[in-house]
C-alpha positions as CSV (number, residue, x, y, z in Angstrom):
1,M,-54.1,29.8,88.4
2,F,-56.8,29.7,84.8
3,T,-58.8,26.3,85.1
4,T,-57.0,23.2,85.0
5,A,-57.9,21.0,82.1
6,K,-59.6,17.5,83.1
7,K,-56.3,15.1,84.4
8,S,-56.9,12.4,81.4
9,F,-55.4,15.5,79.4
10,S,-52.8,17.2,82.2
11,I,-51.1,14.0,82.0
12,I,-50.9,13.3,78.5
13,G,-49.9,16.7,78.6
14,L,-47.5,16.9,81.3
15,L,-45.9,13.8,79.9
16,F,-45.3,15.2,76.8
17,L,-44.7,18.8,77.8
18,G,-41.8,16.5,80.1
19,Q,-40.3,15.1,77.7
20,Q,-39.6,17.9,75.2
21,T,-38.3,20.0,78.4
22,L,-35.7,16.8,80.0
23,A,-34.4,16.5,76.2
24,N,-32.1,19.3,77.9
25,D,-30.3,18.4,80.9
26,Y,-30.4,21.9,82.0
27,R,-28.3,21.2,85.9
28,Q,-25.6,20.1,84.0
29,I,-25.4,22.6,81.0
30,F,-25.6,25.5,83.2
31,G,-22.9,24.0,85.7
32,N,-22.5,26.0,88.5
33,Q,-24.6,28.6,87.2
34,Y,-27.4,26.7,88.2
35,T,-26.2,25.5,91.9
36,R,-25.6,28.8,93.2
37,A,-28.6,29.7,91.6
38,E,-30.4,27.0,93.9
39,K,-28.8,28.4,96.4
40,S,-29.7,31.8,95.7
41,A,-33.5,29.7,95.7
42,T,-32.9,28.6,99.1
43,E,-32.1,31.6,100.7
44,I,-35.7,33.2,98.9
45,R,-37.6,30.7,100.1
46,P,-38.6,31.7,103.1
47,L,-39.7,35.1,101.6
48,I,-41.9,33.6,98.6
49,Q,-42.9,31.0,100.6
50,K,-44.5,33.8,103.4
51,Y,-46.6,35.4,100.1
52,A,-47.6,32.4,98.2
53,K,-49.7,31.7,102.1
54,A,-50.6,34.6,102.5
55,F,-52.3,35.0,98.5
56,N,-53.1,30.9,97.8
57,E,-50.3,31.6,94.8
58,N,-47.8,27.8,94.2
59,S,-44.3,28.8,95.8
60,R,-43.4,26.3,93.6
61,L,-44.2,27.6,90.3
62,M,-42.8,31.2,92.2
63,E,-40.0,29.7,92.4
64,A,-39.5,28.0,89.2
65,I,-40.8,31.1,87.0
66,V,-37.8,32.9,88.8
67,F,-35.4,30.6,88.4
68,P,-33.7,31.4,85.1
69,E,-32.9,35.2,86.2
70,L,-31.4,33.7,89.5
71,M,-29.0,32.0,87.2
72,R,-28.4,35.1,85.5
73,Y,-28.4,37.2,87.9
74,N,-24.6,38.7,88.5
75,A,-24.7,40.8,91.3
76,L,-21.5,43.0,90.5
77,Y,-22.5,43.5,87.0
78,D,-26.0,44.2,88.2
79,A,-24.7,47.1,90.5
80,V,-22.8,48.5,88.1
81,E,-25.7,48.0,85.6
82,T,-28.0,49.7,87.6
83,G,-25.9,52.7,89.0
84,S,-24.5,53.9,85.3
85,L,-28.2,53.4,84.2
86,I,-30.5,55.0,86.9
87,G,-29.8,58.5,86.3
88,L,-31.2,58.2,82.7
89,Y,-34.0,56.2,84.0
90,A,-35.1,58.4,86.7
91,R,-34.6,61.8,84.7
92,F,-35.7,60.8,82.0
93,G,-37.7,57.6,81.6
94,Y,-38.0,54.1,80.8
95,E,-37.3,55.3,76.8
96,Y,-34.1,56.2,77.6
97,A,-32.7,53.7,80.0
98,N,-35.1,50.4,81.1
99,F,-32.6,47.7,82.3
100,S,-33.2,44.6,85.0
101,I,-32.6,45.0,88.7
102,G,-32.3,42.5,91.7
103,L,-32.2,39.8,92.0
104,L,-35.0,38.3,89.9
105,Q,-33.9,40.6,87.0
106,M,-36.8,42.9,87.0
107,K,-37.3,45.7,84.8
108,P,-39.2,49.4,85.4
109,T,-41.1,48.5,82.7
110,F,-42.5,45.4,83.9
111,A,-43.1,47.6,87.6
112,L,-45.1,50.2,85.4
113,S,-47.5,47.8,83.9
114,I,-48.0,46.2,86.8
115,E,-48.5,48.8,88.5
116,T,-50.6,50.7,86.2
117,E,-52.7,47.5,86.1
118,L,-53.4,47.3,89.8
119,A,-54.7,51.3,89.7
120,K,-57.5,50.0,88.5
121,H,-58.2,47.5,91.8
122,K,-57.2,49.7,94.2
123,Q,-60.1,48.8,96.2
124,S,-59.6,45.1,96.2
125,Q,-57.5,43.8,99.4
126,W,-55.0,41.9,98.2
127,V,-53.7,45.4,95.5
128,K,-54.0,47.0,99.5
129,A,-52.4,44.0,101.2
130,L,-49.5,44.0,99.1
131,G,-48.7,48.4,99.0
132,F,-49.6,49.1,95.6
133,D,-52.8,51.5,96.5
134,K,-50.3,53.4,97.8
135,V,-47.8,53.4,94.8
136,S,-47.9,56.5,92.1
137,L,-48.2,56.4,89.0
138,I,-47.1,60.4,88.3
139,D,-44.7,60.2,85.2
140,D,-41.9,62.1,87.4
141,H,-38.6,61.8,88.7
142,K,-39.0,61.0,91.9
143,S,-41.7,58.4,91.2
144,R,-38.7,57.1,88.5
145,L,-36.3,56.9,91.5
146,A,-39.0,55.1,94.1
147,R,-39.8,52.6,91.5
148,V,-36.2,52.0,90.9
149,D,-35.8,51.9,95.2
150,R,-39.2,49.3,94.9
151,L,-37.0,46.4,92.5
152,E,-33.5,46.9,94.4
153,N,-35.8,44.8,97.2
154,T,-36.5,41.6,96.6
155,E,-39.5,41.6,99.2
156,W,-40.8,44.5,96.7
157,Q,-40.0,41.7,93.6
158,V,-42.0,39.2,95.4
159,K,-44.8,41.4,95.8
160,Y,-44.3,42.3,91.7
161,L,-44.4,38.4,91.0
162,I,-47.3,37.6,93.2
163,A,-49.2,41.1,91.4
164,M,-48.0,39.6,88.2
165,L,-49.8,36.3,88.8
166,K,-52.8,37.7,89.9
167,C,-52.9,40.3,86.5
168,L,-52.3,37.1,84.3
169,K,-54.8,35.5,86.2
170,L,-57.5,38.3,86.1
171,K,-56.8,38.5,82.1
172,N,-57.0,34.6,81.0
173,S,-59.0,33.3,83.4
174,K,-61.1,31.0,80.5
175,L,-57.7,29.6,79.7
176,K,-58.5,25.8,80.0
177,L,-54.4,24.5,80.6
178,S,-52.6,21.3,81.8
179,E,-50.6,21.5,84.7
180,A,-46.9,21.5,82.4
181,Y,-48.3,24.1,79.8
182,K,-49.5,26.4,82.8
183,V,-46.4,26.5,83.9
184,K,-44.9,27.5,80.5
185,F,-47.1,29.5,79.9
186,T,-47.0,31.5,82.8
187,A,-43.0,31.6,82.5
188,S,-43.5,33.3,79.4
189,A,-45.6,35.7,79.7
190,Y,-43.0,36.8,82.7
191,N,-40.6,36.7,80.2
192,C,-42.4,37.8,77.3
193,G,-45.0,40.4,79.3
194,W,-47.9,39.1,81.1
195,N,-50.3,41.8,79.7
196,K,-50.0,40.7,75.6
197,S,-52.2,38.4,74.4
198,A,-52.5,34.4,74.8
199,A,-52.1,34.0,71.4
200,V,-48.9,35.9,71.0
201,I,-47.3,34.5,75.4
202,K,-48.2,31.3,73.4
203,S,-46.2,31.7,70.8
204,F,-43.2,32.5,72.5
205,I,-43.1,29.4,74.7
206,S,-40.3,28.0,72.1
207,K,-39.0,30.6,71.4
208,K,-35.2,30.6,72.5
209,H,-33.6,33.9,73.6
210,Y,-32.2,32.9,77.3
211,Q,-28.9,33.1,78.0
212,T,-27.3,32.8,81.3
213,G,-24.1,35.0,80.0
214,I,-23.4,39.2,79.3
215,M,-21.6,38.0,76.2
216,D,-23.4,35.7,73.8
217,S,-23.8,32.1,74.1
218,D,-26.1,29.0,73.5
219,R,-29.9,30.3,73.4
220,Y,-32.7,28.6,75.2
221,A,-36.4,28.4,75.7
222,F,-36.6,30.2,78.9
223,A,-40.3,28.1,79.5
224,D,-38.0,25.2,79.4
225,V,-35.9,25.9,81.9
226,T,-38.9,26.9,84.5
227,L,-40.4,23.5,83.0
228,Y,-37.1,21.7,84.1
229,R,-36.6,23.4,87.6
230,F,-40.4,23.0,88.1
231,N,-40.7,19.4,87.2
232,E,-36.8,18.4,89.3
233,I,-38.8,20.4,92.8
234,Q,-41.7,18.0,92.1
235,E,-39.8,14.9,91.6
236,L,-37.7,15.4,94.8
237,K,-40.7,16.5,96.9
238,A,-39.7,19.0,99.0
239,T,-41.2,19.7,102.1
240,T,-40.0,22.7,102.5
241,I,-41.2,24.1,98.7
């Protein structure tokens, strides 16, 4: 994704950003939530690998990006929230209910932004291969319910993630980023909105909005948590990732 900066800059950037992130030991901070998220990551890893390979994306980056959401996901709470808000969304749209759905905690507005962008590229083979060429953008009850159905399916969520990476690449193709900064930039885009300007996405990298609980608690930078997990994956050099 994007253009990789010269190797010397990449190493310096990786060390600098890595030191910043590793100032917090997120594995220790999040404890059992981190461990549970690792289990979830292991379960969906084959699916992520499958689509990453098919669409030439980095599976390690993908896993790291969604890892904070895996920590935040609560199956029982998700079922209650989705069940109570799905009717409002289907009937009135996102102005009345815009809620996180599924394992990767994606919102209908996120899905719609991807679908709208891909409508401009319906003839592209990768769009057809993902199945987005058949997605309806008609703003009615049926289409909104169909969107929720897709978001409740983990495989479709991985498809949306692949699509976001492609859209982000198209939108920011001239950016030159070190590997570490690319991880943080992509994570920030996933968290704050991939379709925002590069300047806005960069400004969100250091913002501490992320928390795992329903109740208010300590907040951290989503991009920092992502880079921590990415570095951990790289250090482990796991052959299955």
